[in-house]
N, C-alpha and C positions, 0 to 999 in steps of 0.2 A: 330404367328398363321397361316400365309400363308404357311410357310415351313412345319408345322405340318400337315396341310390339304393336301398338295401335297404328302407327304409321305404316308398318309392314302390312298389317291387315287391310288398311285402306288401299294400298297399292295392289294387293292381291285381288280384292273385290271391286276394283275400279272397272268401269265399263269396257275399256280396251282389253283388260286382262280376261274378263268374262267372255268377250267376243273371241279372243284368241283360243281360250279353252274350248269353247263350243265348236270352233272351226276344227280344232285338233280332234275332238271326239267324233265329229261328223266324218272327217277324213279317215279316221280309224275304222268307223263302221263301214264306209264304202270299200275300203281296202280289204276288209274281211267278208265282203259279200253279204252283209247283214241288212242292207236297206230293203231288200225284197224277199227275204226269208230268214227264218231262224233254223238252227241245226242242232239236233241232239245226237251225240256220238256214243255208240255202244259197241262193245266187242273188241276183238283184236284180229289182226291178219290183213289180208288184202282189202283195200278200201272198196266199199259199195255205197253208192248214192241212191236213196230211195225217195221218190216223189209221189205224193198223193194225188187224188183226183178232185174234181169240182166239189165244193162245199165240205170237203173232208180236211183232215190233218194227218200228220205223221202217225197218229194213233192207229190208223188202219193197218200199219205194217207191224204191229206188235208181235204177232205170231211168226211173221217172216223173219224179224230180227231174232227172235228166240231160236229159230231154226239155223240161222247163219252166223250168229255172233261168236261161236267158237272158232270160226274159220275166216270171218270177214269183220273188218272194222266198219260198222254200219253208220253211215251219215244220213240220218233221217230228217228230211226237209219239211218244214211247214211254211207255206207262203204267207206274205203280208196280206192282211185282209181275210185270213182263214183262221177259224178256231179261236177268235179273240185277239189274234195278232193285229197290231195297228196297221191300217191300210197304208199303201204307198202307191196310190193310184195314178195312172197316166193313160193316155190314149194309145200307148204301145207297151202296156204292162208286161205282156208275155215275153216280148223281146227283151225288156229290161231284166226279167227273171233269168232268161236264157243267158244273157251277158254276165249276170252275176254268178251263175252256176259255173261258167267257164273261169271267171276270175277267182271263185272260191277254190276250185281244184288247183289252180296255179299258185294261189296265195298259201294254201295249206301243203303245197308240194306233194299232192297225192299222186302216187305212181300208178298210172294206167288203171284207174278205178273202173269198176262195173257201174253202169247207170241203169236203173230200173224204175219205170213209172207206170202208174195205173191211170187209164183213161186220159184226163188232162195231163197227168204226169208222163204218160207215154208220148203224147204230142210234144211235150217239152224235152223229153229224152231224145226224140228224133231231131229236133231243132238244135239242141245243144251239141249233139254228136256231129251233125252236118256242119256246124259252125267251127268246130275244132276237130277235124277228122283224125288227128293223131293222138288225141288226148285220152280216149277211152279204150279199154281192152275189149269190152263187149257191151252191147245195148239190148235191153229187154223192155218191150212194151206189152203191158197187160191190158188187152182190149183198149188200146189207145192207138190212134191212127194219124198219118200225115195230113189227111184232109177228110174230116168227118162228113162234110156236106154231101159228098157224092154217094154215100150209102143211102141217104134219104132222097136225093135228087140227082139221078144219073145225068152227067153232062154239066153239072153245076160248075161255076167258076167263083173265085173270090168276089169278083165284081157283081155277078148276078145274084149272089146271096146277100148282098148288103141291105136291100130294103127289108127282107124278112128278119135279118139279124138285128137291124136297128129297132124294129118293133119289139122283138124279144128282149133286147137290152133295156128298152124303156120300161117294159113291164116288170122285169126282174129287179131293176134298181129300186123300185118303189116298195118292195115287200118288207113287211115287218118280221121280226124274229118268229112271231107266232105263225105268220103266213108261210114263212120258209119251212118251219117244222111240219106244218100240216101238209104242205105240198110235197115235201120230201118223204113223209110217211106213205103217201100215195104212190109217188114215182118209184121209190126204192123197192116197193113190193115187186116190181118187174125187173129189178136188178140184183136182188138178194133173196135167197130161198128162205132163210131163217127169219122169223118175225122178231126174235130177240136182237139179231144183228140189224134189222131194219130200224128198230127203235134206237139202238146205240148210235148208228150213223146219223139218223135224223136229229138226235140231240146235239151231236157235233155240228151239224149243219146250221142249227139255230143260232150258233155263235158267230157265223160268218158275216162279213160285211157284204150287204146286198149289191152295192155299186161295184165292188170288185168282182163278184161272181158274174154280174151282168157284162162287165167289160171282157172277162175271160171268155165267156160264151160267144160274144160278138167276134172276138179275134180268132177263135177257133173255127167259127163258121165262115170266116172271110179270108183265112190264110191257108193257102195251098202249098204244103211243103213237099209235095211229090217230086218236083224238079230238083229241089235243094238236097233231098236225102241221097241223091246219087253221089254226093261227095263223101258219104260215110264209108270209111275204110274198115271199120270193125265188123266182126260178125254180129248179126242182128237176129233176135228171136222175137216174133210177134205172136202172142197168144190171143186167140179169139174165142167167142162164145156166140151161140145163135138160138138156143132152145127157147128163150123167152119170146121169140118172134115166130114160133111155129104157126100160130093162128093167123099170122099176116103173110104166110107163104114162104117163110124162110126155110132153107134146107141146108144140110151139111155141105153138099157140093157147091151150091150157089154162094154160101158164105165163105167157103175156102177160096173160091175164085175171086171174090170181091176183096178179101184180105190180101191175097197174093198180088193183085193188081196195085194195091196201095204201096207195096214195097218192091215192085218190079224193077225200079231203077237202082236198087241197092245190089251190089255185086255179090254179097254173101249174106243173104237173108233167108231165114227159115220161118215158116208159118205152121203153128200147131193149133188145131181147133178142138175144143172140148164140146161134147154133144149133150151134156147134162147141166153144166154150170150156167148161171146168169152172168151179168156184167162183172160182179165182184168174184172173180174166179177163185181167188185165194181163200175166200170164205166158203164158197159152195163146194168146191172140190179141192181141198188142200193137199190130199195125197197126190193127185194128178199134177197139181201145180208144182209141188216141190220135186216130184220125180222128173218132170219135164225141164224145169229150170236147172236142177242139179245136173242133168245130163248135158245140157247146153254149156254150163259153166265148166264142166270137166273136159 
């Protein structure tokens, strides 16, 4: 019996068997959309997919999940290369994530989920919904846009932004965790009103893979989704904020017009602008955020 068991173990742990096992595991991961993100599922009810922004993780949605988990099954996404998740880097990372989001919804048989993203997550929400127009019931972007570059450089195109984006990518990719945290503490002060929240998000950022963040920024600055989002059939809500840029000449009306132009190709899109929040609207003005989103979802 001992000899028989030894022979069985040799066959199991032979190189072909191990290769077959690894292939099976990899195929299973790909089928479940886990190569480019992990998902934490909380709550019950209609499915809602939540996607974080640059340098962040699904942790930023903690209060949002608490608000919706009695009515929605919240699928909170954290991308590869964010928050300590292993990187899955390529020169088309965001498109890979988008494709995996579509595959995840289909694999899990989620019936008409809501998709909501903040900043980078808003960009991904637009792209995912445009790629699968009949898949989502509603789309919500929290200060995330189809083409970020035109807010900084009117008349910009994906091609014209490449030189600047390449320089930015090269600089970001070299940052150490300490440099990331230091830079984020400075940058986030213009994005979040609470110093405690700034410290919290900067700590999350320090765990991010710098090469992944650099690639994401490059792709966002050079990818113009405005023509593609015309394919979206679902109702869309775009939430915007402008108060952090008052000193640079930003106004309510000007910001509203700029945001409306971003979604002008979508047949059923609504823009709501908050006049006091910074970029992390759900942190700065949670009451307004939930009232506006609740009204849209109903």
